[in-house]
N, C-alpha and C positions, 0 to 999 in steps of 0.2 A: 941614221938609216932613213932612206927615202920612204915616203908614205906610199903604200901599195893601194891603188884605187880600186882594183877589182878583187873579188874574193871568190874562192872556190868552195862551194857548198855541196856536200854530199847529203842528200835527203833520201831516206828510204822508208818503205812500208812493206806490207806483206800481201800475199795472195790469199785465196780462200783456204779454209781449214775446217776440220771437224764437220759440224753440220751447217756451217755458214757457206752459202753458195757464192757470196761476194764479200769482199773485205773493204770497208770504207776507206782505209788508207790507200789502197790501190786506186780507187776512184778519185780521191783527192790529188794524188800524185799526177794523174792524167790531166787534171784540170789546172794545175799550177802552170804558169807561163813557162815556155821554153826559153832557156838562156844557155849560152855556151859555158858560163861559169857555174852552172848548176847541174849536178849529176843526179838524176832521179832513178832509183832502183826499186823494183818490186821483187823482194826475195820470196822464194818458196818457204813455207812453214816447215823448216827442218832444223834439227840439231846438227849443224855441220859448220865447224869453226872457220874453215877456209872461206866459206861464202862471205863471211863478215870481215875477215882480216885481209883477204886478197884485194878487196875493193879499196881499202885504205891505201895500200901501196900503189895500186894502179892509178887512182885518181889524185892522190896527194892533196886532200882537201885542207882548207883553212878552218872549216867548221863542219861538224857532223850533227845532223838532226834526224833522229829516228822517230817513227810513228808506229803505233800498234793499235789494233782494235781491241776494245774491252767489251765484254758481253753485258756489263751492268753499268748503271749510273746515268746521270744526265749532263755532268760537267766534264770538260777536258781535264786530264790529270797530267800535270808536269811531274815526271818521275825524278826523284833526287838521288836514288841509289839503286844499284844492282847487287843482288846477293849471289854468292857462290853455291847455288843449288838449282837443280833442274829435275823435272819429271815429266814424262809423256802423258801419264794418266793420273787423275786425281787420287785414285786408290794406291798408287805406286809410292814407294818410299823415295824421298828426294835423295839425290846423290850430287857430289861436287861436280862443278863444271871444269874447274882446274884443281887437280889434286894438290893440296898444300898451298893453294892460292889464298889471297886475302878473303876474309868472310864477306866484306862488302866493299864496293867501289863507288865513289860519289861522282855524280855528273857535275859539270862545271860551266855549262852554257846557260847564261842568264837571259831570259826573255820574259815578256809580260803579255799575257793573253787576257788580262782584265778579269771581269766578273764571271767570264765564261769558263774559268779554269780554277783548279785548286792544286795545291802541292800534295804530292803523294810520296810516301817512303816505302811503298810496297808494290813493286812491279810484277809480283807473282813469281811463279817458278816454271813458266812455260817458255816459248821461243822468244817472246819480247825481252824478258829478263835475260835469257841466254845471249841474245844479240848484244844487249847492253854490256853485260859482263865481259863477253869475249872481246868486244871492241875496246872497252876501257882498259882491260888487262893488256891487250896488245899495245895500246898507246903508252901505258905505264912502263911495260918492259922495254919498249923501244925509245923511251924517254922523249916522246913526242908530246908537245903541249898544245894539242888541238882541242879547242872547246867542243864538248859533246853534250847534247841534250836529247831527251826523249819525251814524247807526248803520247798518252793513251787516249784514244777517241772512242766514245761509246758507239756501238754499231748502229744505233738508231739516231745518231746526231745528224743534224741538217748539213748535208754536204757543202752547199754553197756557203753557209756561215763558216764552217771549218776551213774551207779553202780560202776565204777572205781573211780569216784570222791568221792563218799560216803565211799567206802572202804578206800581210802586214808585219809579222814577226821577221820574215826574211828581209823585207825592206829596212826594218830597224837594225838588223845585223849589218846590212850594207852601209847604212848611214853611220853606224858606230865605227865601222871599219874605215870609212872615208875621213871621219873626224879624228881618227887615231885613238878613240876610246876603246877600252876593252869591254866587250859585252858581258 
């Protein structure tokens, strides 16, 4: 099989929500360089499955990287799993995203953000986790082997630093693709 030199990356974040007037992921997406092989999307903060599944079919990416804003913490969080539960409000009882679906789905895109990040196994139960679960479930059901990763970025994190770290991670994906290594 010939080596494919370009890669199609779908990278997404979210717009404002709840009491947050701005979402750091939207700002970071706007600062990342424009490339025809990169599809940048800012999703509204909504529990709507088709938002997340339709873009996979439309863009047909080689990699998917999601970003979400977290309200706490100082480090970036590389999410390792999505859980089959969601709730709109903290006091609400969680319910399944996919009735009868797997309890958890694991991410499979490997990247290194150095000391600025930690691994997390709890993406919460709001729209970030929802997007992860819906996309991973869609890929699993359609037997698509697209590497998927997700990063939570604290709302107070320095935007320039986050943009630089993500650009570096994207370049590392491109380099691994060119060399034929699996990221």
